[in-house]
Structure formats: structure tokens, C-alpha cells
Jmol script that loads the backbone (N, CA, C; Angstrom):
load data "model"
ATOM      1  N   UNK A   1     -32.894  33.804 -64.583  1.00  0.00           N
ATOM      2  CA  UNK A   1     -34.167  33.826 -63.846  1.00  0.00           C
ATOM      3  C   UNK A   1     -34.735  32.655 -63.768  1.00  0.00           C
ATOM      4  N   UNK A   2     -35.435  32.333 -62.729  1.00  0.00           N
ATOM      5  CA  UNK A   2     -35.948  30.949 -62.352  1.00  0.00           C
ATOM      6  C   UNK A   2     -37.140  31.207 -61.810  1.00  0.00           C
ATOM      7  N   UNK A   3     -38.308  30.466 -62.809  1.00  0.00           N
ATOM      8  CA  UNK A   3     -39.545  30.715 -62.252  1.00  0.00           C
ATOM      9  C   UNK A   3     -40.350  29.295 -62.001  1.00  0.00           C
ATOM     10  N   UNK A   4     -41.253  29.639 -61.391  1.00  0.00           N
ATOM     11  CA  UNK A   4     -41.930  28.147 -61.011  1.00  0.00           C
ATOM     12  C   UNK A   4     -43.380  27.861 -61.953  1.00  0.00           C
ATOM     13  N   UNK A   5     -42.957  28.041 -63.257  1.00  0.00           N
ATOM     14  CA  UNK A   5     -43.928  27.689 -64.138  1.00  0.00           C
ATOM     15  C   UNK A   5     -43.567  27.539 -65.668  1.00  0.00           C
ATOM     16  N   UNK A   6     -44.315  26.659 -66.314  1.00  0.00           N
ATOM     17  CA  UNK A   6     -43.895  26.476 -67.672  1.00  0.00           C
ATOM     18  C   UNK A   6     -43.787  27.639 -68.891  1.00  0.00           C
ATOM     19  N   UNK A   7     -42.778  27.835 -69.134  1.00  0.00           N
ATOM     20  CA  UNK A   7     -42.795  29.113 -70.016  1.00  0.00           C
ATOM     21  C   UNK A   7     -42.598  28.601 -71.520  1.00  0.00           C
ATOM     22  N   UNK A   8     -42.345  27.092 -71.815  1.00  0.00           N
ATOM     23  CA  UNK A   8     -41.855  26.901 -73.226  1.00  0.00           C
ATOM     24  C   UNK A   8     -42.492  25.531 -73.081  1.00  0.00           C
ATOM     25  N   UNK A   9     -42.988  24.843 -74.106  1.00  0.00           N
ATOM     26  CA  UNK A   9     -43.223  23.609 -74.239  1.00  0.00           C
ATOM     27  C   UNK A   9     -42.710  23.184 -75.336  1.00  0.00           C
ATOM     28  N   UNK A  10     -42.762  21.863 -75.580  1.00  0.00           N
ATOM     29  CA  UNK A  10     -42.057  20.909 -76.762  1.00  0.00           C
ATOM     30  C   UNK A  10     -43.119  19.966 -77.328  1.00  0.00           C
ATOM     31  N   UNK A  11     -43.684  20.176 -78.334  1.00  0.00           N
ATOM     32  CA  UNK A  11     -44.949  19.061 -78.842  1.00  0.00           C
ATOM     33  C   UNK A  11     -44.263  18.362 -80.107  1.00  0.00           C
ATOM     34  N   UNK A  12     -44.465  17.099 -79.886  1.00  0.00           N
ATOM     35  CA  UNK A  12     -44.062  16.229 -80.694  1.00  0.00           C
ATOM     36  C   UNK A  12     -45.051  15.418 -81.454  1.00  0.00           C
ATOM     37  N   UNK A  13     -45.398  15.597 -82.558  1.00  0.00           N
ATOM     38  CA  UNK A  13     -46.570  15.019 -83.356  1.00  0.00           C
ATOM     39  C   UNK A  13     -45.846  13.387 -83.706  1.00  0.00           C
ATOM     40  N   UNK A  14     -46.787  12.453 -83.440  1.00  0.00           N
ATOM     41  CA  UNK A  14     -46.335  11.086 -83.694  1.00  0.00           C
ATOM     42  C   UNK A  14     -46.007  10.649 -84.670  1.00  0.00           C
ATOM     43  N   UNK A  15     -46.548  11.448 -85.984  1.00  0.00           N
ATOM     44  CA  UNK A  15     -46.304  11.123 -87.448  1.00  0.00           C
ATOM     45  C   UNK A  15     -45.651  12.394 -88.005  1.00  0.00           C
ATOM     46  N   UNK A  16     -44.962  13.309 -87.215  1.00  0.00           N
ATOM     47  CA  UNK A  16     -44.017  14.508 -87.846  1.00  0.00           C
ATOM     48  C   UNK A  16     -42.933  14.066 -88.393  1.00  0.00           C
ATOM     49  N   UNK A  17     -42.127  15.055 -88.889  1.00  0.00           N
ATOM     50  CA  UNK A  17     -40.987  14.934 -89.481  1.00  0.00           C
ATOM     51  C   UNK A  17     -39.728  14.939 -88.350  1.00  0.00           C
ATOM     52  N   UNK A  18     -40.048  15.160 -86.940  1.00  0.00           N
ATOM     53  CA  UNK A  18     -39.198  15.381 -86.131  1.00  0.00           C
ATOM     54  C   UNK A  18     -38.002  14.480 -86.042  1.00  0.00           C
ATOM     55  N   UNK A  19     -36.831  14.678 -85.482  1.00  0.00           N
ATOM     56  CA  UNK A  19     -35.962  13.968 -85.351  1.00  0.00           C
ATOM     57  C   UNK A  19     -36.428  12.780 -84.273  1.00  0.00           C
ATOM     58  N   UNK A  20     -37.185  13.185 -83.401  1.00  0.00           N
ATOM     59  CA  UNK A  20     -37.608  12.311 -82.524  1.00  0.00           C
ATOM     60  C   UNK A  20     -38.636  11.354 -82.880  1.00  0.00           C
ATOM     61  N   UNK A  21     -38.846  11.272 -84.294  1.00  0.00           N
ATOM     62  CA  UNK A  21     -39.876  10.148 -84.957  1.00  0.00           C
ATOM     63  C   UNK A  21     -38.865   9.537 -85.907  1.00  0.00           C
ATOM     64  N   UNK A  22     -37.837   9.588 -86.000  1.00  0.00           N
ATOM     65  CA  UNK A  22     -36.954   9.139 -87.119  1.00  0.00           C
ATOM     66  C   UNK A  22     -36.025   7.901 -86.190  1.00  0.00           C
ATOM     67  N   UNK A  23     -35.823   6.700 -86.753  1.00  0.00           N
ATOM     68  CA  UNK A  23     -35.144   5.854 -86.355  1.00  0.00           C
ATOM     69  C   UNK A  23     -34.024   5.266 -87.150  1.00  0.00           C
ATOM     70  N   UNK A  24     -33.640   5.968 -87.928  1.00  0.00           N
ATOM     71  CA  UNK A  24     -32.511   5.611 -88.977  1.00  0.00           C
ATOM     72  C   UNK A  24     -31.145   6.505 -88.765  1.00  0.00           C
ATOM     73  N   UNK A  25     -30.472   6.213 -89.665  1.00  0.00           N
ATOM     74  CA  UNK A  25     -28.985   6.741 -89.510  1.00  0.00           C
ATOM     75  C   UNK A  25     -28.899   8.197 -89.054  1.00  0.00           C
ATOM     76  N   UNK A  26     -30.229   9.170 -89.391  1.00  0.00           N
ATOM     77  CA  UNK A  26     -30.081  10.631 -88.825  1.00  0.00           C
ATOM     78  C   UNK A  26     -29.814  10.783 -87.367  1.00  0.00           C
ATOM     79  N   UNK A  27     -30.144   9.726 -86.734  1.00  0.00           N
ATOM     80  CA  UNK A  27     -29.916  10.109 -85.311  1.00  0.00           C
ATOM     81  C   UNK A  27     -28.456   9.890 -84.939  1.00  0.00           C
ATOM     82  N   UNK A  28     -27.729   9.383 -85.560  1.00  0.00           N
ATOM     83  CA  UNK A  28     -26.242   9.100 -85.159  1.00  0.00           C
ATOM     84  C   UNK A  28     -25.605  10.461 -85.642  1.00  0.00           C
ATOM     85  N   UNK A  29     -26.275  11.659 -86.270  1.00  0.00           N
ATOM     86  CA  UNK A  29     -25.653  12.908 -86.446  1.00  0.00           C
ATOM     87  C   UNK A  29     -25.639  13.632 -85.078  1.00  0.00           C
ATOM     88  N   UNK A  30     -25.998  12.989 -84.008  1.00  0.00           N
ATOM     89  CA  UNK A  30     -25.962  13.811 -82.774  1.00  0.00           C
ATOM     90  C   UNK A  30     -24.374  13.721 -82.389  1.00  0.00           C
ATOM     91  N   UNK A  31     -23.636  12.575 -82.911  1.00  0.00           N
ATOM     92  CA  UNK A  31     -22.296  12.659 -82.431  1.00  0.00           C
ATOM     93  C   UNK A  31     -21.332  13.656 -83.116  1.00  0.00           C
ATOM     94  N   UNK A  32     -21.773  14.102 -84.529  1.00  0.00           N
ATOM     95  CA  UNK A  32     -21.172  15.341 -85.095  1.00  0.00           C
ATOM     96  C   UNK A  32     -20.968  16.476 -84.361  1.00  0.00           C
ATOM     97  N   UNK A  33     -22.606  16.914 -83.557  1.00  0.00           N
ATOM     98  CA  UNK A  33     -23.023  17.862 -82.716  1.00  0.00           C
ATOM     99  C   UNK A  33     -22.015  17.688 -81.480  1.00  0.00           C
ATOM    100  N   UNK A  34     -21.985  16.821 -80.980  1.00  0.00           N
ATOM    101  CA  UNK A  34     -21.277  16.274 -79.528  1.00  0.00           C
ATOM    102  C   UNK A  34     -19.887  16.649 -79.755  1.00  0.00           C
ATOM    103  N   UNK A  35     -19.319  16.038 -80.827  1.00  0.00           N
ATOM    104  CA  UNK A  35     -17.802  16.493 -81.022  1.00  0.00           C
ATOM    105  C   UNK A  35     -17.610  17.844 -81.289  1.00  0.00           C
ATOM    106  N   UNK A  36     -18.345  18.566 -82.021  1.00  0.00           N
ATOM    107  CA  UNK A  36     -18.254  19.982 -82.506  1.00  0.00           C
ATOM    108  C   UNK A  36     -18.249  20.877 -81.083  1.00  0.00           C
ATOM    109  N   UNK A  37     -18.999  20.413 -80.189  1.00  0.00           N
ATOM    110  CA  UNK A  37     -19.117  20.980 -78.881  1.00  0.00           C
ATOM    111  C   UNK A  37     -17.985  20.877 -77.928  1.00  0.00           C
ATOM    112  N   UNK A  38     -17.656  19.317 -77.977  1.00  0.00           N
ATOM    113  CA  UNK A  38     -16.430  19.286 -77.064  1.00  0.00           C
ATOM    114  C   UNK A  38     -15.224  20.024 -77.821  1.00  0.00           C
ATOM    115  N   UNK A  39     -15.052  20.080 -78.903  1.00  0.00           N
ATOM    116  CA  UNK A  39     -13.894  20.704 -79.597  1.00  0.00           C
ATOM    117  C   UNK A  39     -13.926  22.169 -79.205  1.00  0.00           C
ATOM    118  N   UNK A  40     -15.117  22.890 -79.111  1.00  0.00           N
ATOM    119  CA  UNK A  40     -15.241  24.318 -78.710  1.00  0.00           C
ATOM    120  C   UNK A  40     -14.935  24.451 -76.975  1.00  0.00           C
ATOM    121  N   UNK A  41     -15.566  23.164 -76.402  1.00  0.00           N
ATOM    122  CA  UNK A  41     -14.895  23.276 -74.939  1.00  0.00           C
ATOM    123  C   UNK A  41     -13.379  23.177 -74.619  1.00  0.00           C
ATOM    124  N   UNK A  42     -13.075  22.512 -75.535  1.00  0.00           N
ATOM    125  CA  UNK A  42     -11.296  22.048 -75.312  1.00  0.00           C
ATOM    126  C   UNK A  42     -10.534  23.338 -75.765  1.00  0.00           C
ATOM    127  N   UNK A  43     -11.240  24.281 -76.576  1.00  0.00           N
ATOM    128  CA  UNK A  43     -10.650  25.695 -77.007  1.00  0.00           C
ATOM    129  C   UNK A  43     -10.723  26.638 -75.794  1.00  0.00           C
ATOM    130  N   UNK A  44     -11.480  26.169 -74.699  1.00  0.00           N
ATOM    131  CA  UNK A  44     -11.781  27.361 -73.900  1.00  0.00           C
ATOM    132  C   UNK A  44     -12.034  26.606 -72.541  1.00  0.00           C
ATOM    133  N   UNK A  45     -10.496  26.290 -71.890  1.00  0.00           N
ATOM    134  CA  UNK A  45     -10.566  25.390 -70.568  1.00  0.00           C
ATOM    135  C   UNK A  45     -11.280  25.834 -69.172  1.00  0.00           C
ATOM    136  N   UNK A  46     -11.594  27.017 -69.347  1.00  0.00           N
ATOM    137  CA  UNK A  46     -12.187  27.555 -68.121  1.00  0.00           C
ATOM    138  C   UNK A  46     -13.633  27.238 -68.391  1.00  0.00           C
ATOM    139  N   UNK A  47     -14.403  27.201 -69.376  1.00  0.00           N
ATOM    140  CA  UNK A  47     -15.645  26.822 -69.789  1.00  0.00           C
ATOM    141  C   UNK A  47     -15.757  25.561 -69.470  1.00  0.00           C
ATOM    142  N   UNK A  48     -14.783  24.597 -69.940  1.00  0.00           N
ATOM    143  CA  UNK A  48     -14.660  23.280 -70.071  1.00  0.00           C
ATOM    144  C   UNK A  48     -14.820  22.857 -68.377  1.00  0.00           C
ATOM    145  N   UNK A  49     -14.190  23.574 -67.583  1.00  0.00           N
ATOM    146  CA  UNK A  49     -14.036  23.234 -66.199  1.00  0.00           C
ATOM    147  C   UNK A  49     -15.507  23.424 -65.633  1.00  0.00           C
ATOM    148  N   UNK A  50     -16.270  24.463 -66.142  1.00  0.00           N
ATOM    149  CA  UNK A  50     -17.135  25.026 -65.283  1.00  0.00           C
ATOM    150  C   UNK A  50     -18.540  24.009 -65.889  1.00  0.00           C
ATOM    151  N   UNK A  51     -18.528  23.583 -67.090  1.00  0.00           N
ATOM    152  CA  UNK A  51     -19.546  22.741 -67.689  1.00  0.00           C
ATOM    153  C   UNK A  51     -19.623  21.558 -68.301  1.00  0.00           C
ATOM    154  N   UNK A  52     -18.273  20.827 -67.984  1.00  0.00           N
ATOM    155  CA  UNK A  52     -18.122  19.665 -68.265  1.00  0.00           C
ATOM    156  C   UNK A  52     -19.066  18.620 -67.885  1.00  0.00           C
ATOM    157  N   UNK A  53     -19.461  18.796 -66.613  1.00  0.00           N
ATOM    158  CA  UNK A  53     -20.773  17.901 -66.164  1.00  0.00           C
ATOM    159  C   UNK A  53     -21.780  17.871 -66.781  1.00  0.00           C
ATOM    160  N   UNK A  54     -22.426  19.042 -67.170  1.00  0.00           N
ATOM    161  CA  UNK A  54     -23.229  19.312 -68.032  1.00  0.00           C
ATOM    162  C   UNK A  54     -23.311  18.667 -69.520  1.00  0.00           C
ATOM    163  N   UNK A  55     -22.072  19.061 -69.997  1.00  0.00           N
ATOM    164  CA  UNK A  55     -21.549  18.305 -71.254  1.00  0.00           C
ATOM    165  C   UNK A  55     -21.784  16.743 -71.469  1.00  0.00           C
ATOM    166  N   UNK A  56     -21.096  16.231 -70.509  1.00  0.00           N
ATOM    167  CA  UNK A  56     -21.428  14.763 -70.258  1.00  0.00           C
ATOM    168  C   UNK A  56     -22.787  14.058 -70.175  1.00  0.00           C
ATOM    169  N   UNK A  57     -23.468  14.936 -69.150  1.00  0.00           N
ATOM    170  CA  UNK A  57     -24.662  14.553 -68.701  1.00  0.00           C
ATOM    171  C   UNK A  57     -25.655  14.514 -69.879  1.00  0.00           C
ATOM    172  N   UNK A  58     -25.438  15.431 -71.028  1.00  0.00           N
ATOM    173  CA  UNK A  58     -25.919  15.577 -72.115  1.00  0.00           C
ATOM    174  C   UNK A  58     -25.765  14.330 -72.942  1.00  0.00           C
ATOM    175  N   UNK A  59     -24.637  14.342 -73.046  1.00  0.00           N
ATOM    176  CA  UNK A  59     -24.019  13.281 -74.005  1.00  0.00           C
ATOM    177  C   UNK A  59     -24.478  11.760 -73.457  1.00  0.00           C
ATOM    178  N   UNK A  60     -24.493  11.297 -72.150  1.00  0.00           N
ATOM    179  CA  UNK A  60     -24.979  10.051 -71.623  1.00  0.00           C
ATOM    180  C   UNK A  60     -26.651  10.145 -71.732  1.00  0.00           C
ATOM    181  N   UNK A  61     -27.318  11.162 -71.413  1.00  0.00           N
ATOM    182  CA  UNK A  61     -28.672  11.167 -71.658  1.00  0.00           C
ATOM    183  C   UNK A  61     -29.281  11.195 -73.182  1.00  0.00           C
ATOM    184  N   UNK A  62     -28.338  11.591 -74.211  1.00  0.00           N
ATOM    185  CA  UNK A  62     -28.620  11.568 -75.533  1.00  0.00           C
ATOM    186  C   UNK A  62     -28.786  10.110 -75.818  1.00  0.00           C
ATOM    187  N   UNK A  63     -27.554   9.153 -75.511  1.00  0.00           N
ATOM    188  CA  UNK A  63     -27.107   8.190 -75.629  1.00  0.00           C
ATOM    189  C   UNK A  63     -28.150   7.135 -75.128  1.00  0.00           C
ATOM    190  N   UNK A  64     -28.736   7.351 -73.908  1.00  0.00           N
ATOM    191  CA  UNK A  64     -29.699   6.326 -73.242  1.00  0.00           C
ATOM    192  C   UNK A  64     -31.103   6.602 -74.081  1.00  0.00           C
ATOM    193  N   UNK A  65     -30.983   7.726 -74.350  1.00  0.00           N
ATOM    194  CA  UNK A  65     -32.660   8.324 -75.169  1.00  0.00           C
ATOM    195  C   UNK A  65     -32.466   7.524 -76.546  1.00  0.00           C
ATOM    196  N   UNK A  66     -31.583   7.643 -77.299  1.00  0.00           N
ATOM    197  CA  UNK A  66     -31.453   7.285 -78.648  1.00  0.00           C
ATOM    198  C   UNK A  66     -31.429   5.770 -78.586  1.00  0.00           C
ATOM    199  N   UNK A  67     -30.815   5.114 -77.930  1.00  0.00           N
ATOM    200  CA  UNK A  67     -30.342   3.805 -78.271  1.00  0.00           C
ATOM    201  C   UNK A  67     -31.864   2.697 -78.609  1.00  0.00           C
ATOM    202  N   UNK A  68     -32.769   2.901 -77.397  1.00  0.00           N
ATOM    203  CA  UNK A  68     -33.851   2.077 -77.772  1.00  0.00           C
ATOM    204  C   UNK A  68     -34.995   2.583 -79.115  1.00  0.00           C
ATOM    205  N   UNK A  69     -34.432   3.696 -79.567  1.00  0.00           N
ATOM    206  CA  UNK A  69     -35.146   4.330 -80.550  1.00  0.00           C
ATOM    207  C   UNK A  69     -34.481   3.952 -81.846  1.00  0.00           C
ATOM    208  N   UNK A  70     -33.579   3.316 -81.922  1.00  0.00           N
ATOM    209  CA  UNK A  70     -32.677   3.033 -83.207  1.00  0.00           C
ATOM    210  C   UNK A  70     -33.299   1.652 -83.933  1.00  0.00           C
ATOM    211  N   UNK A  71     -32.950   1.475 -85.260  1.00  0.00           N
ATOM    212  CA  UNK A  71     -33.076   0.195 -85.568  1.00  0.00           C
ATOM    213  C   UNK A  71     -31.892  -0.691 -85.149  1.00  0.00           C
ATOM    214  N   UNK A  72     -32.506  -1.755 -84.898  1.00  0.00           N
ATOM    215  CA  UNK A  72     -31.087  -2.748 -84.410  1.00  0.00           C
ATOM    216  C   UNK A  72     -29.822  -2.996 -85.060  1.00  0.00           C
ATOM    217  N   UNK A  73     -29.846  -2.664 -86.554  1.00  0.00           N
ATOM    218  CA  UNK A  73     -28.543  -2.676 -86.906  1.00  0.00           C
ATOM    219  C   UNK A  73     -27.777  -1.515 -87.088  1.00  0.00           C
ATOM    220  N   UNK A  74     -28.429  -0.349 -86.269  1.00  0.00           N
ATOM    221  CA  UNK A  74     -27.712   0.866 -85.986  1.00  0.00           C
ATOM    222  C   UNK A  74     -27.395   1.141 -84.331  1.00  0.00           C
ATOM    223  N   UNK A  75     -27.793   0.359 -83.765  1.00  0.00           N
ATOM    224  CA  UNK A  75     -27.248   0.092 -82.244  1.00  0.00           C
ATOM    225  C   UNK A  75     -25.700   0.033 -82.230  1.00  0.00           C
ATOM    226  N   UNK A  76     -25.103  -0.914 -82.834  1.00  0.00           N
ATOM    227  CA  UNK A  76     -23.744  -1.087 -82.725  1.00  0.00           C
ATOM    228  C   UNK A  76     -22.859   0.564 -82.945  1.00  0.00           C
ATOM    229  N   UNK A  77     -23.414   1.128 -84.269  1.00  0.00           N
ATOM    230  CA  UNK A  77     -22.919   2.225 -84.670  1.00  0.00           C
ATOM    231  C   UNK A  77     -22.982   3.235 -83.358  1.00  0.00           C
ATOM    232  N   UNK A  78     -24.036   3.310 -83.039  1.00  0.00           N
ATOM    233  CA  UNK A  78     -24.319   4.042 -81.711  1.00  0.00           C
ATOM    234  C   UNK A  78     -23.397   3.997 -80.573  1.00  0.00           C
ATOM    235  N   UNK A  79     -23.455   2.768 -80.414  1.00  0.00           N
ATOM    236  CA  UNK A  79     -22.466   2.255 -79.082  1.00  0.00           C
ATOM    237  C   UNK A  79     -21.184   2.676 -79.455  1.00  0.00           C
ATOM    238  N   UNK A  80     -20.828   2.458 -80.697  1.00  0.00           N
ATOM    239  CA  UNK A  80     -19.434   2.713 -81.034  1.00  0.00           C
ATOM    240  C   UNK A  80     -19.133   4.577 -81.203  1.00  0.00           C
ATOM    241  N   UNK A  81     -20.385   5.061 -81.638  1.00  0.00           N
ATOM    242  CA  UNK A  81     -19.864   6.438 -81.284  1.00  0.00           C
ATOM    243  C   UNK A  81     -20.038   7.009 -80.055  1.00  0.00           C
ATOM    244  N   UNK A  82     -20.811   6.378 -79.232  1.00  0.00           N
ATOM    245  CA  UNK A  82     -20.765   7.008 -77.682  1.00  0.00           C
ATOM    246  C   UNK A  82     -19.334   6.643 -77.429  1.00  0.00           C
ATOM    247  N   UNK A  83     -18.602   5.558 -77.450  1.00  0.00           N
ATOM    248  CA  UNK A  83     -17.563   5.157 -76.786  1.00  0.00           C
ATOM    249  C   UNK A  83     -16.280   6.069 -77.315  1.00  0.00           C
ATOM    250  N   UNK A  84     -16.632   6.225 -78.729  1.00  0.00           N
ATOM    251  CA  UNK A  84     -15.480   7.235 -79.174  1.00  0.00           C
ATOM    252  C   UNK A  84     -15.580   8.519 -78.517  1.00  0.00           C
ATOM    253  N   UNK A  85     -16.789   9.177 -78.328  1.00  0.00           N
ATOM    254  CA  UNK A  85     -16.910  10.156 -77.574  1.00  0.00           C
ATOM    255  C   UNK A  85     -16.557  10.400 -76.337  1.00  0.00           C
ATOM    256  N   UNK A  86     -16.780   9.321 -75.320  1.00  0.00           N
ATOM    257  CA  UNK A  86     -16.403   9.284 -74.113  1.00  0.00           C
ATOM    258  C   UNK A  86     -14.871   9.021 -73.978  1.00  0.00           C
ATOM    259  N   UNK A  87     -14.319   8.233 -74.682  1.00  0.00           N
ATOM    260  CA  UNK A  87     -12.669   8.100 -74.975  1.00  0.00           C
ATOM    261  C   UNK A  87     -12.086   9.473 -75.130  1.00  0.00           C
ATOM    262  N   UNK A  88     -12.824  10.733 -75.239  1.00  0.00           N
ATOM    263  CA  UNK A  88     -12.334  12.135 -75.272  1.00  0.00           C
ATOM    264  C   UNK A  88     -12.311  12.808 -73.958  1.00  0.00           C
ATOM    265  N   UNK A  89     -12.877  11.927 -73.142  1.00  0.00           N
ATOM    266  CA  UNK A  89     -13.127  12.596 -71.863  1.00  0.00           C
ATOM    267  C   UNK A  89     -11.832  12.998 -71.099  1.00  0.00           C
ATOM    268  N   UNK A  90     -11.606  13.964 -70.290  1.00  0.00           N
ATOM    269  CA  UNK A  90     -10.285  14.097 -69.629  1.00  0.00           C
ATOM    270  C   UNK A  90     -10.378  13.595 -68.325  1.00  0.00           C
ATOM    271  N   UNK A  91      -9.191  13.007 -67.869  1.00  0.00           N
ATOM    272  CA  UNK A  91      -9.216  12.843 -66.446  1.00  0.00           C
ATOM    273  C   UNK A  91      -9.536  13.703 -65.262  1.00  0.00           C
ATOM    274  N   UNK A  92      -9.432  15.001 -65.606  1.00  0.00           N
ATOM    275  CA  UNK A  92      -9.802  16.194 -65.056  1.00  0.00           C
ATOM    276  C   UNK A  92     -11.343  16.077 -64.881  1.00  0.00           C
ATOM    277  N   UNK A  93     -12.008  15.834 -65.885  1.00  0.00           N
ATOM    278  CA  UNK A  93     -13.260  16.257 -66.092  1.00  0.00           C
ATOM    279  C   UNK A  93     -13.888  14.982 -65.379  1.00  0.00           C
ATOM    280  N   UNK A  94     -13.350  13.818 -65.712  1.00  0.00           N
ATOM    281  CA  UNK A  94     -13.935  12.790 -64.691  1.00  0.00           C
ATOM    282  C   UNK A  94     -13.733  12.591 -63.448  1.00  0.00           C
ATOM    283  N   UNK A  95     -12.492  13.183 -62.934  1.00  0.00           N
ATOM    284  CA  UNK A  95     -12.341  13.125 -61.319  1.00  0.00           C
ATOM    285  C   UNK A  95     -13.106  14.705 -60.757  1.00  0.00           C
ATOM    286  N   UNK A  96     -13.393  15.495 -61.562  1.00  0.00           N
ATOM    287  CA  UNK A  96     -14.285  16.561 -61.057  1.00  0.00           C
ATOM    288  C   UNK A  96     -15.723  15.900 -60.831  1.00  0.00           C
ATOM    289  N   UNK A  97     -16.016  15.156 -61.599  1.00  0.00           N
ATOM    290  CA  UNK A  97     -17.548  14.735 -61.587  1.00  0.00           C
ATOM    291  C   UNK A  97     -17.636  13.711 -60.701  1.00  0.00           C
ATOM    292  N   UNK A  98     -16.579  12.974 -60.144  1.00  0.00           N
ATOM    293  CA  UNK A  98     -16.619  11.666 -59.468  1.00  0.00           C
ATOM    294  C   UNK A  98     -16.672  12.388 -57.862  1.00  0.00           C
ATOM    295  N   UNK A  99     -15.552  13.375 -57.788  1.00  0.00           N
ATOM    296  CA  UNK A  99     -15.596  14.064 -56.544  1.00  0.00           C
ATOM    297  C   UNK A  99     -16.552  15.138 -55.933  1.00  0.00           C
ATOM    298  N   UNK A 100     -17.372  15.623 -57.033  1.00  0.00           N
ATOM    299  CA  UNK A 100     -17.689  17.091 -56.850  1.00  0.00           C
ATOM    300  C   UNK A 100     -19.337  17.108 -57.177  1.00  0.00           C
ATOM    301  N   UNK A 101     -19.517  17.115 -58.679  1.00  0.00           N
ATOM    302  CA  UNK A 101     -20.461  17.643 -59.437  1.00  0.00           C
ATOM    303  C   UNK A 101     -21.385  16.249 -59.700  1.00  0.00           C
ATOM    304  N   UNK A 102     -21.150  15.387 -59.935  1.00  0.00           N
ATOM    305  CA  UNK A 102     -22.051  14.165 -60.544  1.00  0.00           C
ATOM    306  C   UNK A 102     -21.218  12.780 -60.418  1.00  0.00           C
ATOM    307  N   UNK A 103     -21.261  12.405 -59.381  1.00  0.00           N
ATOM    308  CA  UNK A 103     -20.736  10.935 -59.031  1.00  0.00           C
ATOM    309  C   UNK A 103     -21.521  10.109 -59.966  1.00  0.00           C
ATOM    310  N   UNK A 104     -22.526   9.826 -59.776  1.00  0.00           N
ATOM    311  CA  UNK A 104     -23.558   9.293 -60.472  1.00  0.00           C
ATOM    312  C   UNK A 104     -22.994   9.037 -62.136  1.00  0.00           C
ATOM    313  N   UNK A 105     -23.154  10.105 -62.687  1.00  0.00           N
ATOM    314  CA  UNK A 105     -22.709  10.080 -63.781  1.00  0.00           C
ATOM    315  C   UNK A 105     -21.240   9.453 -64.431  1.00  0.00           C
ATOM    316  N   UNK A 106     -20.425  10.143 -63.634  1.00  0.00           N
ATOM    317  CA  UNK A 106     -19.053   9.666 -63.347  1.00  0.00           C
ATOM    318  C   UNK A 106     -18.992   7.910 -63.558  1.00  0.00           C
ATOM    319  N   UNK A 107     -19.844   7.398 -62.718  1.00  0.00           N
ATOM    320  CA  UNK A 107     -19.731   6.128 -62.693  1.00  0.00           C
ATOM    321  C   UNK A 107     -20.522   5.578 -63.700  1.00  0.00           C
ATOM    322  N   UNK A 108     -21.140   5.865 -64.184  1.00  0.00           N
ATOM    323  CA  UNK A 108     -22.150   5.476 -65.317  1.00  0.00           C
ATOM    324  C   UNK A 108     -21.195   5.834 -66.845  1.00  0.00           C
ATOM    325  N   UNK A 109     -20.263   6.613 -66.625  1.00  0.00           N
ATOM    326  CA  UNK A 109     -19.388   6.766 -67.967  1.00  0.00           C
ATOM    327  C   UNK A 109     -18.349   5.932 -67.815  1.00  0.00           C
ATOM    328  N   UNK A 110     -17.662   5.526 -66.643  1.00  0.00           N
ATOM    329  CA  UNK A 110     -16.838   4.667 -66.703  1.00  0.00           C
ATOM    330  C   UNK A 110     -17.139   3.141 -66.787  1.00  0.00           C
ATOM    331  N   UNK A 111     -18.361   2.636 -66.284  1.00  0.00           N
ATOM    332  CA  UNK A 111     -19.085   1.538 -66.718  1.00  0.00           C
ATOM    333  C   UNK A 111     -19.280   1.423 -68.012  1.00  0.00           C
ATOM    334  N   UNK A 112     -19.657   2.207 -68.642  1.00  0.00           N
ATOM    335  CA  UNK A 112     -19.673   2.204 -70.285  1.00  0.00           C
ATOM    336  C   UNK A 112     -18.174   2.013 -70.811  1.00  0.00           C
ATOM    337  N   UNK A 113     -17.132   2.560 -70.257  1.00  0.00           N
ATOM    338  CA  UNK A 113     -15.826   2.534 -70.955  1.00  0.00           C
ATOM    339  C   UNK A 113     -15.289   1.539 -70.331  1.00  0.00           C
ATOM    340  N   UNK A 114     -15.565   0.741 -69.775  1.00  0.00           N
ATOM    341  CA  UNK A 114     -14.958  -0.569 -69.186  1.00  0.00           C
ATOM    342  C   UNK A 114     -15.745  -1.770 -69.669  1.00  0.00           C
ATOM    343  N   UNK A 115     -16.941  -1.472 -70.200  1.00  0.00           N
ATOM    344  CA  UNK A 115     -17.910  -2.569 -70.489  1.00  0.00           C
ATOM    345  C   UNK A 115     -17.600  -2.984 -72.058  1.00  0.00           C
TER     346      UNK A 115
END
end "model"
wireframe off; spacefill off
backbone 0.3
color backbone group
């Protein structure tokens, strides 16, 4: 069902213990979760074909969101983790995004891969 109103909110307190307020190594745990989810999608090819652009969009948004929020010395680890994750992208995922579902995202991922 799609509705035209807010039915859920997310409140982050500036001094709270949320991951949003942590700038240390804990943020890098995102790659553990994303790799596990990709493992699951690889076990279910039909789901991967249907949802790959959502998965890769989330991965890219998480990377872009986390990078400026990390301590300087951890940014290289984040970059390496994201590079390792997108190294797992299939040509099928990339081609489908490029030609159908998310051409801008496909371009952003390719740019990251070649930079």
C-alpha cells in the first residue's frame, strides 16, 4: 500500500548512542551486512535480477553517507571495503542498471571502480 502521509519517523538524538553518531570502526560493519545480503541474493538469482538495483543503490548511498562521517584514518578502509563490495557486482547487474533501471547509479559505480 502506498499512502501520502508519514507513518514512521526516525529520530536521532545528537548525543545518543546510535550508529549515526559514531565515527569509528563500527561504521565499517556496514560491509559485513552488505556482503551477507549479497551472498543471499547470489543464492536466489531471480531475487537478484529483480532487486539488484535496489541493493547497489543502498550500498552506494551508505558509502556516500558514511565517508564524510568517518575519522580521517578510517576513510581508506571504507574506500577499500566499498571497492571490494562493488568488485562483486555482476556484469548482468551492471548491464541491467545501465540500460533499464538505474543508469546514473551504474555510471557512479563504474566511476568508482575505475578511479
